[in-house]
C-alpha positions in Angstrom: -18.6 13.4 4.6 -18.7 11.0 1.6 -15.9 8.4 1.8 -13.6 7.8 -1.2 -14.0 4.0 -0.7 -16.5 2.3 1.5 -17.2 -1.4 1.8 -19.5 -3.3 4.0 -19.3 -7.1 4.4 -17.8 -7.3 0.9 -17.6 -10.9 -0.3 -16.3 -12.7 -3.4 -16.2 -16.5 -4.0 -14.8 -18.4 -6.9 -16.5 -21.8 -6.5 -15.2 -23.2 -3.2 -12.5 -20.5 -2.9 -13.5 -17.4 -0.7 -11.3 -14.6 -2.0 -13.0 -11.9 0.2 -14.7 -12.8 3.4 -16.7 -9.9 4.7 -14.3 -7.0 4.1 -15.2 -3.7 5.9 -13.1 -0.8 4.8 -13.4 3.0 4.8 -10.9 5.3 3.0 -11.3 9.0 3.5 -11.3 11.5 0.7 -7.8 12.9 0.1 -6.1 10.0 2.1 -3.0 8.1 1.0 -4.1 4.6 1.9 -2.0 1.5 1.7 -3.2 -2.1 1.2 -0.8 -4.7 2.4 -1.1 -8.5 2.5 0.6 -11.7 1.4 -0.2 -13.3 -2.0 -3.7 -14.6 -1.7 -4.9 -12.0 0.7 -7.6 -10.6 -1.6 -6.0 -7.4 -2.7 -6.4 -7.9 -6.5 -10.0 -9.2 -6.1 -10.8 -6.1 -4.1 -9.4 -3.7 -6.7 -11.1 -5.7 -9.5 -14.5 -5.3 -7.8 -14.0 -1.5 -7.4 -13.1 -1.2 -11.1 -15.8 -3.4 -12.4 -13.7 -6.3 -13.6 -15.3 -8.7 -11.1 -18.8 -8.9 -9.7 -19.0 -9.2 -5.9 -20.8 -12.2 -4.4 -22.3 -10.2 -1.6 -22.0 -7.1 0.6 -21.6 -3.5 -0.6 -18.9 -1.4 -2.2 -19.0 2.3 -3.2 -16.6 4.9 -4.6 -17.4 8.5 -3.5 -20.9 7.3 -2.7 -21.5 5.6 -6.0 -22.3 1.9 -5.8 -19.7 0.1 -7.9 -22.5 -1.9 -9.7 -25.7 0.1 -9.5 -23.8 3.3 -10.3 -21.1 1.7 -12.4 -20.4 4.6 -14.8 -20.1 7.3 -12.1 -17.9 5.1 -9.9 -15.6 4.1 -12.8 -15.3 7.6 -14.0 -13.9 8.6 -10.6 -11.1 6.0 -10.7 -7.8 5.9 -12.5 -5.8 2.6 -12.3 -2.2 1.9 -12.8 -2.0 -2.0 -12.9 1.0 -4.1 -12.1 0.8 -5.8 -15.5 1.4 -4.1 -18.8 -2.0 -4.1 -20.6 -1.4 -1.4 -23.3 -2.3 -1.4 -27.0 1.1 -1.9 -28.5 0.3 -0.7 -32.0 -0.5 3.0 -31.3 1.8 5.9 -30.3 1.6 6.4 -26.6 -0.2 9.8 -26.9 -2.9 8.1 -28.9 -3.2 5.4 -26.2 -3.9 8.1 -23.6 -6.4 9.9 -25.9 -8.3 6.7 -26.5 -8.4 6.2 -22.7 -9.8 9.7 -22.2 -12.3 9.1 -25.0 -13.7 6.0 -23.2 -14.7 8.4 -20.4 -16.5 10.8 -22.8 -13.7 13.4 -23.1 -13.6 15.2 -26.4 -10.7 15.0 -28.8 -9.3 18.4 -28.2 -9.5 18.1 -24.4 -8.2 14.5 -24.6 -5.1 15.8 -26.5 -4.4 18.5 -23.9 -4.8 16.0 -21.0 -2.6 13.4 -22.8 0.2 16.0 -23.2 -0.1 17.1 -19.6 0.0 13.5 -18.3 3.0 12.6 -20.3 4.8 15.7 -19.1 4.0 15.0 -15.5 5.5 11.5 -15.7 8.5 12.7 -17.7 8.0 11.0 -21.1 6.5 13.7 -23.2 9.3 13.5 -25.7 8.3 9.9 -26.4 4.7 10.8 -27.2 4.9 9.6 -30.8 6.7 6.3 -29.8 4.9 3.0 -29.7 4.7 1.1 -26.4 6.9 -1.7 -27.5 9.8 0.7 -28.2 9.8 2.1 -24.7 12.2 0.9 -22.0 10.8 -0.9 -19.0 10.9 2.2 -16.8 9.2 4.3 -19.5 6.4 1.7 -19.7 5.9 1.9 -16.0 5.6 5.7 -16.3 3.1 5.3 -19.2 0.8 3.2 -17.0 0.7 6.0 -14.5 0.1 8.6 -17.3 -2.8 6.5 -18.6 -4.2 6.3 -15.0 -4.2 10.1 -14.5 -5.2 11.3 -18.0 -8.9 11.3 -16.9 -7.9 13.4 -13.8 -9.5 10.9 -11.4 -10.5 11.6 -7.9 -9.3 8.2 -6.8 -5.9 6.8 -8.1 -5.4 3.1 -7.6 -1.8 1.9 -7.9 -1.2 -1.8 -7.9 2.5 -2.5 -7.3 3.5 0.7 -9.2 7.2 0.3 -8.5 7.6 -3.4 -9.0 10.9 -4.2 -10.7 12.0 -0.6 -11.2 15.3 1.0 -10.3 15.8 3.1 -7.2 15.8 6.5 -9.1 12.5 5.7 -11.0 10.9 4.5 -7.7 11.8 7.9 -6.1 10.5 9.7 -9.2 7.2 7.9 -9.0 7.0 8.5 -5.3 7.4 12.2 -5.9 4.7 12.3 -8.6 2.0 10.5 -6.6 2.9 12.3 -3.4 2.4 15.6 -5.3 -1.0 14.4 -6.6 -2.1 13.4 -3.1 -1.1 16.8 -1.8 -3.3 18.3 -4.5 -6.3 16.4 -3.3 -6.3 13.0 -5.2 -7.1 10.0 -3.0 -4.5 7.3 -3.4 -5.0 3.6 -2.9 -1.6 1.8 -3.0 -0.9 -1.9 -3.0 2.7 -2.8 -2.6 5.1 -5.6 -1.4 7.7 -3.0 -0.6 6.9 -2.4 3.1 9.2 0.6 3.3 7.1 2.2 0.5 4.0 2.0 2.6 5.9 3.2 5.6 7.1 6.3 3.8 4.0 7.2 1.8 0.8 6.2 3.5 -1.3 8.0 6.0 -2.9 4.7 7.0 -2.4 1.1 6.1 -4.8 -1.9 6.0 -3.3 -5.3 6.4 -5.3 -8.1 4.8 -4.9 -11.9 5.1 -7.0 -14.7 3.7 -9.7 -12.3 2.4 -10.2 -10.5 5.7 -9.0 -7.2 7.2 -6.6 -7.9 10.0 -6.1 -4.3 11.1 -6.1 -0.6 9.9 -3.7 1.9 11.4 -1.0 4.5 10.6 2.4 3.0 10.0 3.7 4.5 13.3 0.8 3.0 15.2 1.4 -0.4 13.6 5.1 -0.2 14.5 4.1 0.6 18.1 2.4 -2.8 18.3 5.8 -4.4 17.8 8.6 -5.0 20.3 11.7 -2.8 20.1 15.2 -3.5 21.4 17.1 -1.3 23.8 20.7 -2.3 23.8 22.7 -0.9 26.8 26.4 -1.0 27.6 27.3 -0.8 31.3 30.6 0.4 32.8 31.0 -2.9 34.6 29.2 -5.7 32.6 27.2 -7.9 34.9 27.4 -11.7 34.9 23.6 -12.1 34.7 20.9 -9.9 33.3 19.8 -7.2 35.7 16.3 -6.9 37.0 14.4 -4.1 35.2 10.9 -3.9 36.6 9.4 -1.3 34.2 6.0 -1.3 32.6 6.2 -2.2 28.9 9.3 -4.3 29.3 8.9 -7.7 27.8 12.2 -9.3 28.6 15.8 -8.5 29.7 18.8 -10.5 28.4 22.5 -10.4 28.5 24.2 -10.7 25.1 27.9 -10.4 24.6 28.3 -8.4 27.8 25.5 -5.9 26.9 22.0 -5.7 28.3 19.2 -6.1 25.7 15.8 -4.9 26.9 12.8 -5.8 24.7 9.9 -3.4 25.2 6.9 -1.8 23.5 7.5 1.9 22.5 11.1 1.8 23.5 11.5 5.5 23.1 9.1 6.3 25.9 10.2 3.3 28.1 14.0 4.0 27.9 14.2 6.8 30.5 12.5 4.5 33.1 14.9 1.6 32.2 17.9 3.9 32.7 16.5 5.1 36.0 16.0 1.4 37.2 19.5 0.5 36.2 20.9 3.6 38.0 18.9 2.8 41.2 20.5 -0.7 41.0 24.0 0.8 41.0 24.8 0.3 37.3 26.6 3.0 35.3 25.4 3.3 31.7 28.0 4.2 29.1 26.1 3.6 25.9 22.5 3.1 24.7 21.0 2.2 21.3 17.3 1.8 20.4 16.4 -0.4 17.5 12.7 0.1 16.7 10.7 -2.7 15.2 10.0 -2.4 11.5 6.6 -2.3 9.7 7.8 -5.5 7.9 8.2 -7.3 11.2 4.7 -6.2 12.4 3.3 -7.3 9.0 4.9 -10.8 9.2 3.6 -11.1 12.8 0.0 -10.1 11.9 -0.1 -12.4 8.9 1.7 -15.3 10.5 4.4 -15.0 7.8 1.9 -16.6 5.3 2.8 -16.4 1.7 0.7 -18.1 -0.9 2.1 -19.0 -4.3 -1.3 -18.8 -6.0 -1.9 -15.1 -5.5 -5.5 -13.9 -5.1 -6.4 -14.2 -8.7 -9.4 -16.4 -9.6 -8.7 -20.1 -9.7 -8.1 -21.7 -13.1 -11.4 -22.0 -14.9 -13.3 -19.7 -12.6 -15.7 -17.4 -14.4 -15.3 -13.6 -14.0 -18.3 -11.5 -14.7 -18.1 -7.8 -15.1 -21.1 -5.6 -14.2 -23.4 -4.8 -17.2 
């Protein structure tokens, strides 16, 4: 099976700065794949290589089997990108913006017009088709970026922080649109700083840090790597933490008269914890399980690192697109 995205030892350096350090990644066709990492992790550089804005320093990268440099046209035609930043021609009505985009990919005028109408309807701004970009609200501008990304009907849709700065309702609207596209077969690559967004939408998530892949797993599997809390109220609160000798238990503490058990995969461990307490003569009157969040796992895996420089090229660094 041909992978939607495949990289092997992908590297990119800007002078002495290594933005990507041997990235190996495989995204399956039809997958909803999340890319998480602190600023400076290499996410933007990775997307820029896939889309031809930056030349790699080494390694391999392909989209649906097409090398992003040797087969640039085929690879680029398969991709639609909704960037984080607004980079739209402000002097044309937005339908014309979409038609121009379709034209760049060899789509004829009549078909481009049909696709532009369809894309604007899909994102909910068809009634603004004759409006210039500058006259749109912030939310409508974000919808337009998505419409421009899908007007070519791409097999791979790359969304770079698609809901940054939008209100809750628009975020849910955009979630519904891209989820529907994924269900129809479009492969989605999502970068986001909203951890709950990746947790809700993605089949798998790659966590990057300092230009390297830290791990790839489903959100549930990632959360299983964390430590959950089992908070137990006993009929007669003990003066010291009881002994709970159960596999998977990391620690047992007494907090404000309640027993707090820290354990991996608390849902499966809890029955054995209750049995151990019962065997020790304790009567349980209440139990609450607080599962670790994907955000906590993310912070743990990246050591809480957050760069203020982002992973864009250093000032003065030369960017060279494929010819």
